[in-house]
C-alpha positions in Angstrom: 2.2 34.0 5.1 2.0 34.2 9.2 5.0 35.0 11.3 6.6 31.4 12.6 9.8 30.2 13.6 11.1 28.1 10.5 12.3 25.5 13.6 8.9 25.7 15.1 7.3 24.6 11.6 10.5 22.3 10.6 9.9 20.5 13.8 6.2 19.7 13.2 6.5 17.9 9.5 3.3 19.4 8.8 1.0 20.3 5.6 -1.2 22.4 5.7 -4.3 22.2 2.7 -2.7 22.9 -0.4 0.5 22.5 0.8 3.1 21.6 -2.4 3.7 18.0 -0.2 7.1 16.3 -1.6 7.2 12.6 -0.8 10.5 11.3 -0.9 11.4 7.8 0.0 7.7 7.6 2.0 8.6 11.1 3.6 6.8 14.0 3.6 9.0 17.3 3.1 7.3 20.3 5.3 5.5 23.0 2.7 2.7 24.5 3.3 -0.3 27.2 2.0 -1.9 28.1 5.2 -5.8 27.3 5.1 -8.1 29.7 5.9 -11.4 29.4 8.6 -13.8 28.8 6.1 -11.6 26.2 4.1 -11.3 24.7 6.7 -15.1 24.7 7.6 -15.0 23.2 3.8 -12.7 20.4 4.3 -14.1 16.4 5.7 -11.5 14.5 8.1 -10.4 12.0 4.9 -8.9 16.0 3.2 -7.6 17.0 6.7 -5.6 13.5 7.0 -4.2 13.7 3.3 -3.4 16.9 3.6 -0.7 16.4 6.4 2.6 15.5 6.1 2.3 13.8 9.7 -0.5 11.6 9.0 0.5 10.6 5.4 4.0 10.1 7.2 2.4 8.1 9.3 0.3 6.2 7.2 3.2 4.7 5.2 5.6 4.0 8.3 2.3 1.8 9.0 2.4 0.2 5.1 6.6 -0.4 5.8 6.2 -2.2 8.7 3.6 -4.4 7.5 5.9 -5.3 5.0 8.8 -6.3 6.9 5.7 -9.6 7.9 8.2 -13.0 7.0 4.9 -15.2 7.3 2.9 -14.0 3.9 -0.3 -15.0 5.3 0.1 -12.9 7.6 1.4 -10.3 5.5 -1.4 -10.3 2.9 -3.8 -10.2 5.8 -2.8 -7.3 7.2 -1.9 -5.2 4.0 -5.8 -5.8 3.0 -7.3 -4.9 6.8 -5.0 -1.5 6.9 -6.4 -1.1 3.2 -9.7 -1.8 4.7 -10.6 -2.2 8.4 -14.2 -3.7 7.4 -15.7 -5.4 10.3 -16.4 -8.4 8.4 -17.3 -10.6 11.1 -20.7 -8.7 10.9 -21.3 -10.2 7.4 -22.2 -13.3 9.1 -24.7 -12.0 12.0 -27.9 -12.1 10.9 -30.8 -10.2 12.1 -32.0 -12.8 14.0 -28.1 -13.9 15.4 -27.8 -10.2 16.2 -30.3 -11.1 19.4 -29.1 -14.4 20.4 -24.8 -12.7 20.3 -26.3 -9.6 22.2 -27.9 -11.8 24.8 -25.3 -14.5 25.1 -23.1 -11.7 26.0 -24.8 -9.7 28.5 -25.6 -13.2 29.9 -21.4 -12.9 30.8 -21.2 -9.8 32.0 -19.9 -8.1 28.6 -22.3 -5.9 28.0 -23.9 -3.1 30.4 -25.8 0.2 29.7 -26.3 -0.7 26.3 -29.2 -2.5 24.3 -29.7 -4.3 21.0 -29.7 -1.3 18.7 -26.8 0.8 20.1 -24.3 -2.3 21.5 -22.5 -2.2 18.0 -21.6 0.9 16.1 -23.6 2.0 13.0 -22.4 0.2 10.0 -23.9 0.3 6.0 -21.4 -2.2 5.2 -19.5 -5.5 6.7 -17.5 -5.4 3.8 -16.3 -1.5 3.8 -14.9 0.4 6.2 -16.6 3.6 7.4 -13.6 5.8 6.9 -9.9 4.9 5.7 -7.3 3.8 8.7 -5.9 6.9 8.2 -7.7 9.6 8.5 -9.6 7.9 12.1 -8.7 9.2 15.5 -7.0 7.4 17.6 -9.0 7.6 20.8 -11.9 9.3 22.0 -12.7 13.6 20.7 -11.3 14.3 24.1 -8.5 11.6 24.4 -5.0 10.9 22.8 -4.6 11.3 19.2 -8.4 13.2 18.9 -8.2 14.3 15.3 -8.1 12.7 11.9 -5.1 10.4 11.1 -4.8 10.1 15.1 -4.7 6.7 14.6 -2.0 6.7 12.2 0.1 8.3 14.3 -0.6 6.8 17.0 -0.1 3.0 16.1 3.3 4.7 14.4 4.5 5.1 17.8 3.3 2.2 18.8 4.9 -0.6 16.7 8.1 1.3 17.0 8.0 1.4 20.7 7.0 -2.8 20.3 9.9 -3.2 18.1 12.8 -1.7 20.7 11.4 -3.9 23.3 11.6 -6.9 20.9 14.9 -5.6 20.1 16.2 -5.4 23.8 15.1 -9.1 24.4 17.6 -10.2 21.9 20.2 -8.1 22.6 20.6 -8.3 26.7 18.9 -12.6 27.0 20.6 -13.3 23.2 16.9 -14.4 22.2 14.4 -13.6 19.4 10.7 -13.4 20.4 8.2 -13.9 16.9 7.9 -10.1 15.7 6.1 -11.0 13.1 3.4 -12.0 16.1 4.9 -8.4 17.5 4.3 -6.1 14.4 0.7 -8.0 13.2 -0.8 -7.3 17.0 0.1 -4.1 17.5 -0.8 -3.0 13.6 -4.0 -4.5 14.2 -4.8 -3.6 17.6 -7.1 -0.5 16.8 -8.2 -1.7 13.2 -11.8 -1.3 14.5 -11.1 2.7 15.8 -12.6 3.7 11.8 -15.4 2.1 13.0 -16.1 2.6 16.2 -14.8 6.4 16.1 -16.8 7.4 13.1 -16.7 11.4 12.3 -20.3 13.4 13.2 -21.7 15.8 11.9 -20.3 18.4 14.2 -17.0 17.7 14.0 -16.7 15.2 17.0 -16.4 11.6 17.2 -18.6 9.2 18.3 -18.6 7.9 21.8 -17.3 4.6 22.0 -18.7 2.0 23.9 -17.4 -0.7 26.5 -17.4 -4.0 25.7 -15.7 -7.0 28.2 -15.2 -3.8 30.2 -13.2 -2.3 28.1 -13.2 -0.4 24.9 -15.2 -2.0 22.4 -12.7 -1.1 19.2 -10.7 -4.1 21.3 -13.2 -6.7 21.5 -14.0 -5.8 18.1 -10.7 -5.8 16.4 -9.9 -8.9 17.6 -13.1 -10.6 16.9 -12.0 -9.4 12.9 -8.5 -11.3 13.5 -10.2 -14.3 14.1 -12.7 -13.8 11.2 -10.2 -13.3 9.4 -7.7 -16.7 10.1 -4.9 -14.4 11.3 -2.9 -17.0 13.6 -4.3 -17.7 17.4 -0.6 -16.5 18.7 -1.5 -13.1 17.0 -5.0 -12.9 18.0 -3.7 -13.4 21.6 -0.9 -11.3 21.6 -3.7 -8.6 20.1 -5.9 -9.3 22.6 -3.5 -8.1 25.8 -2.7 -5.1 24.6 -5.4 -3.8 26.8 -4.1 -6.2 29.6 -0.9 -8.4 30.8 -1.2 -12.7 32.2 0.6 -11.5 35.0 -2.0 -12.0 37.4 -4.8 -14.0 38.2 -7.0 -10.9 37.5 -5.2 -10.0 35.1 -5.4 -12.8 33.3 -9.5 -12.7 33.6 -9.4 -9.7 32.0 -8.0 -11.0 28.5 -9.9 -14.3 28.3 -13.1 -12.3 29.0 -12.3 -10.2 25.7 -11.4 -13.3 23.4 -14.2 -15.6 24.8 -16.3 -12.1 23.6 -14.5 -11.6 20.9 -15.1 -15.3 20.4 -18.6 -15.4 20.3 -18.4 -12.4 17.6 -16.6 -14.3 15.5 -18.7 -17.5 15.9 -15.9 -20.0 17.2 -15.2 -21.9 20.0 -11.9 -20.1 21.9 -10.3 -23.5 23.0 -10.9 -25.5 19.8 -9.3 -22.0 17.9 -6.4 -22.3 20.3 -7.3 -18.6 21.8 -7.5 -20.2 25.3 -6.9 -23.3 27.3 -8.8 -26.5 28.1 -11.0 -25.4 30.0 -11.6 -22.1 28.4 -10.1 -20.4 32.0 -6.5 -19.0 31.2 -4.5 -18.6 27.7 -2.8 -21.2 25.8 0.3 -22.7 27.7 2.7 -21.9 28.2 1.9 -18.1 28.3 3.7 -16.7 25.1 5.3 -13.1 26.1 5.1 -11.5 22.6 1.5 -10.2 24.7 3.5 -8.7 27.3 5.5 -6.7 24.0 1.9 -5.7 22.8 0.8 -5.0 26.0 3.9 -2.8 26.5 3.9 -1.0 23.4 0.2 -0.1 23.8 1.0 2.7 26.4 1.7 5.2 24.4 -1.7 7.1 25.6 0.2 7.5 29.1 1.9 10.8 28.4 -0.3 11.9 25.4 -4.1 11.5 27.1 -3.0 14.2 29.8 -1.1 16.2 27.1 -5.1 16.1 25.2 -6.5 17.5 28.2 -4.0 20.0 28.5 -3.3 20.9 24.6 -7.7 20.7 24.0 -8.8 23.9 26.2 -5.0 26.0 24.9 -6.6 25.9 21.4 -10.0 26.4 22.2 -8.4 29.9 24.2 -6.7 30.9 21.1 -9.5 29.7 19.1 -11.7 32.5 20.7 -9.1 35.2 21.2 -7.2 35.2 18.0 -10.4 33.7 15.6 -13.4 34.4 17.3 -14.5 31.3 17.4 -16.9 31.1 20.2 -17.2 28.6 22.1 -20.8 28.0 22.4 -19.7 27.4 18.7 -19.2 23.6 18.9 -19.4 22.7 15.1 -17.2 26.0 13.8 -14.6 24.7 16.5 -14.2 21.1 16.8 -13.5 21.8 12.7 -10.6 24.2 14.1 -9.3 21.5 16.5 -10.1 18.9 14.2 -7.8 20.8 11.3 -4.8 22.2 13.8 -4.1 18.9 15.3 -4.4 17.0 12.3 -1.8 19.3 10.2 0.1 19.6 13.9 -0.3 16.9 16.2 -1.3 17.1 19.6 2.0 16.1 21.0 3.6 18.8 18.8 1.6 21.5 19.9 1.9 20.4 23.4 5.5 20.4 23.2 6.1 23.8 21.8 3.8 24.9 24.8 5.6 23.3 27.1 9.6 24.1 25.8 8.5 27.5 24.3 4.3 29.0 25.8 1.6 30.1 24.2 3.1 32.6 22.0 4.5 30.4 19.8 1.5 27.7 19.6 -0.2 31.1 18.6 2.4 31.3 15.8 2.6 27.7 14.9 -1.6 28.4 14.5 -0.9 31.0 12.7 1.0 29.5 9.8 -1.7 27.3 9.9 -5.0 29.1 9.7 -5.7 32.3 8.3 -8.7 34.6 9.5 -11.8 34.0 7.2 
């Protein structure tokens, strides 16, 4: 077994392929056998995620968070979506209707630089997600949580932050926010990333398009919540994840996302309770749960730069210690996918920030053996 400081490894809480991973009360205990470069090359993103103690612990935490939702209908819907985050709203969009929807979105200025063929991600079935929730990355391939399982770890943290904010309002102001809405909106916000960020043959994930001025996953997720019958207050709070109605300019963005999502879901946003009469603002008075969802979705503030700094470091280690040439894109992508799925980008960066490059090399050596 490669030399690695035990405290470094236990800090990660990871489990590599072939590991003896033990779950006790849905918590992963560290125990692992390093995987070879050849083994990693043969692994799918799903297998990498399932081999990771960090990812599987986050995934089970999400199920636990969902189980605390008190409203039985909302709880059931959220758990069903986590189990299969399929874009079922697409089942209502026939071939001829797709063109009409595209033209309506374009006329409203919600679509730029995409055509009818690729304005939505590729899809084989509206009833089965292209991949499990737990194997999807948390963002684009050069951004935060860009590894198999990154969506699970990202969402787990965001829900924790959201709940802490809600508890803070209770402790300071002595009033209760609707925790069902807080939890459900945060769990559902990124639900369409398994569709948007499908893994490609070269080991990278699909590049995301823009829709209504933001990453398409956002509007597509709100459309799915609307289609599945989630309460309007959950859909509105979910739409606030990328911005909040603090100013008319900010609120206009949220209104645009809800309008675009309503077009995709085939509903009138005002009649559905998503917008105030006239369609210019959110329902009045504005609920605070949307602000909490927005605050909770700020993991990216730290994790985006951490990814920008960590990915080149791992590329350097791959070339220097594993002879993975930077021109062999697929080989490096598989290598980094495995490292980050097991250790997470944030833990690798924390080791680098506190202990330096040598400690990162030891950590990677503990996870990957040369072929």
